[in-house]
C-alpha positions in Angstrom: 0.0 0.0 0.0 1.4 3.4 -0.9 0.9 6.7 0.9 -2.0 7.7 -1.4 -4.0 4.6 -0.5 -3.3 5.0 3.2 -4.5 8.6 3.0 -7.7 7.5 1.2 -8.4 4.8 3.7 -7.7 7.1 6.6 -10.0 9.8 5.1 -12.8 7.2 4.6 -12.4 6.0 8.2 -12.5 9.5 9.6 -15.6 10.3 7.5 -17.4 7.2 8.7 -16.6 8.1 12.3 -17.8 11.7 11.8 -21.0 10.5 10.1 -21.7 8.0 12.9 -21.1 10.7 15.6 -23.4 13.0 13.7 -26.2 10.5 13.7 -25.7 9.8 17.4 -25.8 13.4 18.4 -28.8 14.2 16.2 -31.0 11.8 18.2 -33.3 13.4 20.8 -32.1 13.0 24.3 -35.1 14.4 26.2 -36.1 11.1 27.8 -39.0 10.7 25.5 -39.2 8.3 22.6 -40.5 8.9 19.1 -44.3 8.9 19.1 -46.2 6.5 16.9 -47.9 8.1 13.9 -50.3 7.4 11.0 -52.0 4.1 10.5 -49.6 2.5 13.1 -50.9 4.8 15.7 -54.6 3.9 15.0 -53.7 0.2 15.1 -51.6 0.4 18.3 -54.2 2.5 20.1 -56.9 0.0 19.2 -54.8 -3.0 20.3 -53.8 -1.4 23.6 -57.4 -0.2 24.5 -58.8 -3.7 23.6 -56.1 -5.2 25.9 -56.9 -2.9 28.8 -60.6 -2.9 28.3 -60.8 0.9 28.0 -59.1 4.0 29.3 -57.4 6.8 27.6 -54.2 6.6 25.6 -51.8 9.1 27.2 -48.5 8.4 25.4 -47.0 6.3 22.6 -43.5 5.3 21.5 -41.9 3.6 18.6 -38.8 1.5 19.3 -39.3 1.1 23.0 -36.6 -0.9 24.8 -39.1 -3.8 25.4 -40.9 -3.9 22.0 -41.5 -2.2 18.7 -44.4 -0.2 20.0 -45.4 1.0 23.5 -48.8 2.5 24.3 -49.4 4.0 27.7 -53.1 3.8 28.8 -54.5 5.6 31.8 -57.4 3.8 33.3 -60.4 5.4 35.0 -58.8 4.4 38.4 -55.8 6.5 37.6 -53.5 3.4 37.1 -51.3 3.5 34.0 -50.7 0.4 31.9 -47.7 0.3 29.5 -48.8 -2.1 26.7 -46.0 -3.5 24.6 -46.8 -4.5 21.0 -44.9 -6.2 18.3 -44.9 -5.4 14.5 -48.2 -7.1 14.1 -49.8 -5.1 17.0 -50.0 -8.2 19.2 -49.5 -7.7 22.9 -46.1 -9.0 24.0 -46.0 -7.5 27.4 -47.4 -5.0 29.9 -46.7 -3.2 33.1 -49.2 -1.6 35.4 -48.4 1.3 37.7 -50.7 2.5 40.5 -52.1 6.1 40.4 -49.4 8.7 40.8 -46.5 6.3 40.2 -45.5 8.0 37.0 -45.1 11.4 38.6 -41.5 12.7 38.3 -40.0 15.2 40.6 -39.5 18.8 39.4 -36.2 20.6 39.3 -36.4 21.3 43.0 -36.6 17.6 43.8 -40.2 17.8 44.7 
């Protein structure tokens, strides 16, 4: 390998690293995931509400750490159910939190 080839390989490697870093830093880091949209939102909401037997959809997320889709449903009791769905909108998991469990402290620690 001559110096010209080494320089090209080095430049390509540096560009790949810069591109990868750009993608990583362009992702939102607000603690919230990407909401479900379009037809997928309609299907995910219907599947989650059928699973919980009612309630109100209060949040959705694509690419959750546990499944492809996550739908948060707040029940009339105030409990929240996170319903995990796969690509076919079938329930693959769920987690129920009692009323008030999803409240995060404000900047003062309250």
